N, C-alpha and C positions, 0 to 999 in steps of 0.2 A: 339749447332751447331758451330763448329769452323769457318766455311766459311761465316757465316752470323753474322752481329753485332746484339746485343740485340735490337737496334732501328729498324733495318730492319725486324727482326722477329716480333716485336710488330706492325709495320706498316702493315705487311701482315695479321696478326691476327685481326687487327682493321679495315681492309678494306680501308686503306688510299691509295691515288693515287700514292704516291711516284714517282711523275713526269712521270707517265706512259702516261699521256694524253697531254704532252707538245706540240705535233704536232698540236693538236686541239686548245689548250689554246692560243698558240702564233699566231694562224691564224683565230682569231675572232669566235671561238666556245667556249662559256663560259661553265664553270663547275657548277654543281648544288650546291655544298657546298659554293663556293664563291658567287654565285648569291643569295643564302639565306642570307649569311653574309652581302651582300650589298643591301638587299631588299629595305631599306629606300631610299638610294640615287638613286637606279634604278627605284624607284616608281613602284614596282611590284604590280599588281592588286591582289585581293584575289584569283582569279582563277589561275593566274600565280604562285603565291606562293604555292598554293595547288598542282599544277602540278609539280613544282620544288621539293617540299617535297616528292612527289611520286617517282620522278626520283632518288632523293637522297637515299630514302629507298631501292629502287631496287638495286642500285649500291652497297650499303653497304652489303646487303644480299648476292649478288653474289660474291663480292670481298672478303668478309670474308670466304666464303666457298672455293673459289679458293686459297686464301692465306693460309688457314689451310692445304690444300692439298700440296701446294708448301713446306711449312715448314715440313710437314711429310716426303715428298720425300727427302728433303735436310737432314733431320735427318737420314733417311735410308742410303743415300749416305755417310754421315759422319761416320755412324756406320760401314758400310762395309769397308771403308778405315781404320778406327781405329782398326778394328778387323782383318785386313789383309785378308778379305774374298772377295775382289773384283776381278773380272776378266774382260777381254775385253768385252765380251758379256753383262754382267751385267751392266758394266759402260755405254755402248752405250744405252742400254734400259732405264736405270734410267735417264741419262742426257737428252735423247730425251723426256721423259715424263715430266721432270721439264721444259724443253723449251716449250713444248706444253701447259702446265698449265700457264706459264708466258705469252705466246701469248694470251691465252684465257682471262687472267686477263687484259691485255692491251686492247684487243678488248672491253671487258666489260666497261672499263673506257672511251675509245674513243667513244663508241656508245652512252653513256649518254651525251657527249658533242654535238653529232648530235641532240639528242632530245632537248637539251636546245636551240639550234639555232632556232628550230621551235617554242619554247615557247616564247622567247623574241622577241621584235620588233627590227628592225635594229637600231633604236635610242638607245635602251637599250643595245644592243651589243656594240655599239660605246662607250657608257658611261661606261660599264663594263670594256672595254679595257683601258679607261682612268684611272679609279679607280684602276685597277690592275697594272698600270704602263706600259701598252703596247701601249701607244699612237703612238709610231713609230713602224712600221712593224719590227718584229723580236727581239724587245727589250725584254729581259728576266727579269721577276720579281723574285727577289731572294727568296721571301717567298713562292713560289709556292709549294714546296715539302711537305708542312705541311698539305696537303689535306687529 
């Protein structure tokens, strides 16, 4: 796919967040992957860890499915352009479908951050923010896109 980097394709297929949940992450709504990575310093209870693993598994399943569909539609778009077989109607239909899938993917990731806010205590959320480098409101942690 000429319009997507190999890294972006791989991220879609692996169900990675690719910064789709930054609105949540930067506003005190932790993500499941990073909460699991920080389970020790956050002092997650066994129940919290199990709940977080469930949330993580759910997002991976949903994100991989949506990511695969996005990649397939991008391949179709690329193929239509490459073959000179695209027209205005087909273009509009396909791009709208890709946008819809991308929106669903973002919702899926953001929804899991909502779930995590209910699993962690306010103190754990504060500690999570500190550990992720968000101690100041709006400070962006450069490693976030590796989710």
